[in-house]
Backbone as JSON Lines, residues from 0, in Angstrom:
{"i":0,"aa":"M","n":[-4.25,-20.04,-88.03],"ca":[-3.74,-18.64,-88.16],"c":[-4.09,-17.66,-87.47]}
{"i":1,"aa":"P","n":[-3.58,-16.98,-86.2],"ca":[-4.16,-16.17,-85.42],"c":[-4.55,-14.99,-86.16]}
{"i":2,"aa":"I","n":[-5.35,-14.32,-85.37],"ca":[-5.7,-12.66,-86.01],"c":[-5.13,-12.07,-85.51]}
{"i":3,"aa":"D","n":[-4.56,-11.45,-86.53],"ca":[-3.52,-10.25,-86.95],"c":[-4.0,-8.79,-85.58]}
{"i":4,"aa":"V","n":[-2.98,-8.51,-85.06],"ca":[-3.98,-7.16,-84.32],"c":[-3.95,-6.19,-84.79]}
{"i":5,"aa":"E","n":[-3.3,-5.74,-86.25],"ca":[-3.6,-4.99,-86.62],"c":[-4.79,-5.15,-87.42]}
{"i":6,"aa":"A","n":[-5.37,-6.17,-87.87],"ca":[-6.13,-6.28,-88.51],"c":[-7.64,-6.42,-87.71]}
{"i":7,"aa":"F","n":[-7.35,-7.24,-86.5],"ca":[-8.38,-6.62,-85.51],"c":[-8.92,-4.84,-85.4]}
{"i":8,"aa":"D","n":[-7.67,-4.83,-84.58],"ca":[-7.65,-3.0,-84.52],"c":[-8.49,-2.43,-85.86]}
{"i":9,"aa":"E","n":[-8.03,-2.51,-86.83],"ca":[-8.53,-1.51,-88.24],"c":[-10.63,-2.23,-88.59]}
{"i":10,"aa":"W","n":[-10.73,-3.77,-87.68],"ca":[-11.55,-3.85,-88.15],"c":[-12.73,-2.8,-86.94]}
{"i":11,"aa":"K","n":[-12.17,-3.29,-85.68],"ca":[-12.69,-2.61,-84.49],"c":[-12.83,-0.71,-85.07]}
{"i":12,"aa":"A","n":[-11.98,-0.29,-86.16],"ca":[-12.28,1.13,-86.34],"c":[-12.51,1.61,-87.34]}
{"i":13,"aa":"H","n":[-13.37,0.35,-87.94],"ca":[-14.58,0.44,-88.95],"c":[-15.29,1.01,-89.09]}
{"i":14,"aa":"P","n":[-15.94,1.79,-89.32],"ca":[-17.55,2.71,-89.5],"c":[-18.5,1.44,-89.51]}
{"i":15,"aa":"I","n":[-18.65,0.79,-89.68],"ca":[-19.94,-0.4,-89.83],"c":[-19.38,-1.41,-88.43]}
{"i":16,"aa":"T","n":[-18.38,-1.73,-88.12],"ca":[-18.19,-2.28,-86.96],"c":[-18.26,-1.35,-85.59]}
{"i":17,"aa":"E","n":[-17.98,0.29,-85.37],"ca":[-17.95,1.18,-85.04],"c":[-19.69,1.4,-84.45]}
{"i":18,"aa":"A","n":[-20.19,0.9,-85.77],"ca":[-21.68,1.45,-85.08],"c":[-22.39,-0.12,-84.75]}
{"i":19,"aa":"L","n":[-22.45,-0.74,-84.65],"ca":[-22.7,-2.03,-84.06],"c":[-22.13,-2.6,-82.77]}
{"i":20,"aa":"L","n":[-21.2,-1.55,-82.55],"ca":[-20.45,-1.73,-81.11],"c":[-21.25,-0.74,-80.33]}
{"i":21,"aa":"K","n":[-21.24,0.0,-80.93],"ca":[-22.05,1.63,-80.89],"c":[-23.79,1.14,-79.98]}
{"i":22,"aa":"H","n":[-24.49,0.53,-81.23],"ca":[-25.76,-0.41,-80.75],"c":[-25.72,-1.28,-80.21]}
{"i":23,"aa":"C","n":[-24.94,-2.06,-80.14],"ca":[-24.56,-2.65,-78.24],"c":[-24.3,-2.21,-77.12]}
{"i":24,"aa":"R","n":[-23.99,-1.47,-77.11],"ca":[-24.01,-0.68,-75.6],"c":[-24.98,0.21,-75.79]}
{"i":25,"aa":"A","n":[-25.6,0.61,-76.62],"ca":[-26.68,1.44,-76.35],"c":[-28.08,0.76,-75.89]}
{"i":26,"aa":"R","n":[-28.37,-1.12,-76.48],"ca":[-28.87,-2.11,-76.05],"c":[-28.46,-2.21,-74.89]}
{"i":27,"aa":"A","n":[-27.73,-2.64,-74.55],"ca":[-26.81,-3.03,-72.83],"c":[-27.7,-1.98,-72.23]}
{"i":28,"aa":"E","n":[-28.01,-0.75,-72.03],"ca":[-28.45,0.24,-71.54],"c":[-29.75,0.64,-71.88]}
{"i":29,"aa":"E","n":[-30.09,0.34,-72.78],"ca":[-31.86,0.33,-72.49],"c":[-32.1,-1.13,-71.53]}
{"i":30,"aa":"Q","n":[-31.22,-2.06,-71.78],"ca":[-31.9,-3.08,-70.91],"c":[-31.31,-2.62,-69.66]}
{"i":31,"aa":"R","n":[-30.43,-2.19,-69.08],"ca":[-30.51,-1.74,-67.37],"c":[-31.49,-0.58,-67.49]}
{"i":32,"aa":"T","n":[-32.17,-0.12,-68.32],"ca":[-33.01,1.14,-67.95],"c":[-34.39,0.17,-67.81]}
{"i":33,"aa":"R","n":[-34.91,-0.83,-68.47],"ca":[-35.93,-1.55,-68.55],"c":[-35.98,-2.52,-67.11]}
{"i":34,"aa":"W","n":[-34.97,-2.71,-66.95],"ca":[-34.9,-3.52,-65.59],"c":[-35.1,-2.58,-64.52]}
{"i":35,"aa":"Q","n":[-34.88,-1.27,-64.26],"ca":[-34.98,-0.2,-63.54],"c":[-36.68,-0.1,-63.49]}
{"i":36,"aa":"T","n":[-36.89,0.54,-64.46],"ca":[-38.39,0.63,-65.02],"c":[-39.42,-0.57,-64.14]}
{"i":37,"aa":"V","n":[-39.06,-1.77,-64.69],"ca":[-40.06,-2.41,-64.43],"c":[-39.89,-3.03,-62.97]}
{"i":38,"aa":"S","n":[-38.64,-2.98,-62.37],"ca":[-38.73,-3.18,-60.89],"c":[-39.19,-2.22,-59.79]}
{"i":39,"aa":"W","n":[-37.8,-1.29,-60.12],"ca":[-38.22,0.33,-59.4],"c":[-39.46,0.89,-59.51]}
{"i":40,"aa":"D","n":[-39.41,1.45,-60.65],"ca":[-40.74,2.39,-61.33],"c":[-41.89,1.29,-61.01]}
{"i":41,"aa":"G","n":[-42.12,0.44,-62.15],"ca":[-43.04,-0.51,-61.75],"c":[-43.55,-1.63,-60.84]}
{"i":42,"aa":"G","n":[-42.5,-1.99,-59.85],"ca":[-43.16,-2.28,-58.64],"c":[-42.93,-3.71,-58.88]}
{"i":43,"aa":"E","n":[-42.6,-4.17,-60.2],"ca":[-42.27,-5.68,-60.71],"c":[-41.26,-6.76,-59.89]}
{"i":44,"aa":"A","n":[-41.14,-7.64,-59.06],"ca":[-40.59,-8.79,-58.89],"c":[-39.91,-9.98,-59.0]}
{"i":45,"aa":"D","n":[-40.94,-9.83,-60.35],"ca":[-40.62,-11.85,-61.41],"c":[-39.33,-11.43,-62.2]}
{"i":46,"aa":"P","n":[-38.76,-12.8,-61.55],"ca":[-37.31,-12.75,-60.82],"c":[-37.1,-13.58,-62.14]}
{"i":47,"aa":"L","n":[-37.88,-13.71,-63.81],"ca":[-37.31,-14.51,-64.97],"c":[-37.19,-13.35,-65.79]}
{"i":48,"aa":"T","n":[-38.69,-12.24,-65.73],"ca":[-37.85,-11.19,-66.26],"c":[-37.13,-10.1,-65.83]}
{"i":49,"aa":"L","n":[-36.55,-10.64,-64.5],"ca":[-35.36,-9.28,-64.46],"c":[-34.28,-9.81,-64.65]}
{"i":50,"aa":"A","n":[-34.32,-11.12,-64.16],"ca":[-33.34,-12.32,-64.85],"c":[-32.95,-12.17,-66.57]}
{"i":51,"aa":"R","n":[-33.94,-12.14,-67.56],"ca":[-34.17,-11.64,-68.66],"c":[-33.4,-10.82,-68.95]}
{"i":52,"aa":"L","n":[-33.85,-9.48,-68.61],"ca":[-33.2,-8.41,-69.18],"c":[-31.61,-8.4,-68.39]}
{"i":53,"aa":"R","n":[-31.29,-8.33,-66.87],"ca":[-29.77,-8.65,-66.68],"c":[-29.43,-9.09,-67.35]}
{"i":54,"aa":"E","n":[-29.37,-9.93,-67.75],"ca":[-28.82,-11.82,-69.06],"c":[-28.1,-10.74,-70.23]}
{"i":55,"aa":"R","n":[-29.48,-10.25,-70.84],"ca":[-29.59,-9.08,-72.19],"c":[-28.35,-8.05,-72.2]}
{"i":56,"aa":"A","n":[-28.51,-7.49,-70.96],"ca":[-27.72,-6.1,-70.82],"c":[-26.17,-6.33,-71.09]}
{"i":57,"aa":"I","n":[-25.72,-8.26,-70.25],"ca":[-24.86,-8.05,-69.92],"c":[-24.15,-9.08,-71.31]}
{"i":58,"aa":"V","n":[-25.19,-9.9,-72.25],"ca":[-24.34,-10.2,-73.88],"c":[-24.16,-9.14,-74.3]}
{"i":59,"aa":"Y","n":[-25.02,-7.75,-74.33],"ca":[-25.14,-6.8,-75.38],"c":[-23.32,-6.06,-74.59]}
{"i":60,"aa":"Q","n":[-23.65,-6.19,-73.72],"ca":[-21.69,-5.52,-72.88],"c":[-20.64,-6.19,-73.43]}
{"i":61,"aa":"E","n":[-21.04,-7.58,-73.13],"ca":[-19.96,-8.51,-73.76],"c":[-19.8,-8.58,-74.96]}
{"i":62,"aa":"L","n":[-20.58,-8.12,-76.38],"ca":[-20.34,-7.73,-77.36],"c":[-19.44,-6.9,-77.93]}
{"i":63,"aa":"A","n":[-20.08,-5.4,-77.01],"ca":[-19.34,-3.97,-77.69],"c":[-18.05,-4.1,-76.66]}
{"i":64,"aa":"E","n":[-17.1,-4.91,-75.58],"ca":[-16.17,-4.82,-75.62],"c":[-15.34,-6.13,-75.9]}
{"i":65,"aa":"I","n":[-16.05,-7.31,-76.55],"ca":[-14.55,-7.65,-77.44],"c":[-13.44,-7.77,-77.53]}
{"i":66,"aa":"A","n":[-12.99,-8.34,-77.02],"ca":[-11.08,-8.15,-77.51],"c":[-10.92,-9.14,-78.65]}
{"i":67,"aa":"R","n":[-9.5,-9.18,-79.07],"ca":[-9.01,-10.35,-79.93],"c":[-8.14,-11.36,-78.73]}
{"i":68,"aa":"D","n":[-7.92,-11.37,-78.15],"ca":[-7.63,-12.53,-77.33],"c":[-8.51,-13.34,-77.19]}
{"i":69,"aa":"E","n":[-9.77,-12.64,-76.43],"ca":[-11.27,-13.59,-76.66],"c":[-11.74,-14.42,-77.83]}
{"i":70,"aa":"L","n":[-11.28,-13.4,-78.69],"ca":[-11.9,-14.66,-80.0],"c":[-10.48,-15.55,-80.68]}
{"i":71,"aa":"E","n":[-9.53,-15.21,-79.66],"ca":[-8.28,-15.92,-80.54],"c":[-8.82,-17.28,-79.81]}
{"i":72,"aa":"E","n":[-9.02,-17.14,-78.82],"ca":[-9.0,-18.41,-78.06],"c":[-10.53,-18.84,-78.01]}
{"i":73,"aa":"Q","n":[-11.64,-18.44,-78.44],"ca":[-13.0,-19.23,-78.75],"c":[-12.29,-20.32,-80.42]}
{"i":74,"aa":"R","n":[-11.61,-19.27,-80.86],"ca":[-11.63,-19.91,-81.91],"c":[-10.81,-21.78,-81.92]}
{"i":75,"aa":"H","n":[-10.03,-21.95,-81.26],"ca":[-9.38,-22.72,-80.57],"c":[-9.76,-23.52,-79.54]}
{"i":76,"aa":"G","n":[-10.73,-23.46,-79.02],"ca":[-12.17,-23.98,-78.48],"c":[-10.93,-23.65,-76.97]}
{"i":77,"aa":"R","n":[-10.53,-22.86,-76.55],"ca":[-10.09,-22.49,-75.49],"c":[-11.06,-21.17,-74.55]}
{"i":78,"aa":"T","n":[-12.16,-21.91,-74.01],"ca":[-13.01,-20.89,-73.34],"c":[-13.16,-20.77,-72.1]}
């Protein structure tokens, strides 16, 4: 059974979902700020630390922007 567009939109508009997605966007921004603080302000160039911060930011942002069709593809193993 496919994910209904209307049901997905209702889920995204739900206050708990909105709070979760807002949290993900804030965490993504926090990771970007930490990356800048560590590299630019702190002068650290450890590639592993910077890569971890960057990847966390990307994951949080992807979660915040999740689309119904992406979930549908995942459900059916078409990633």
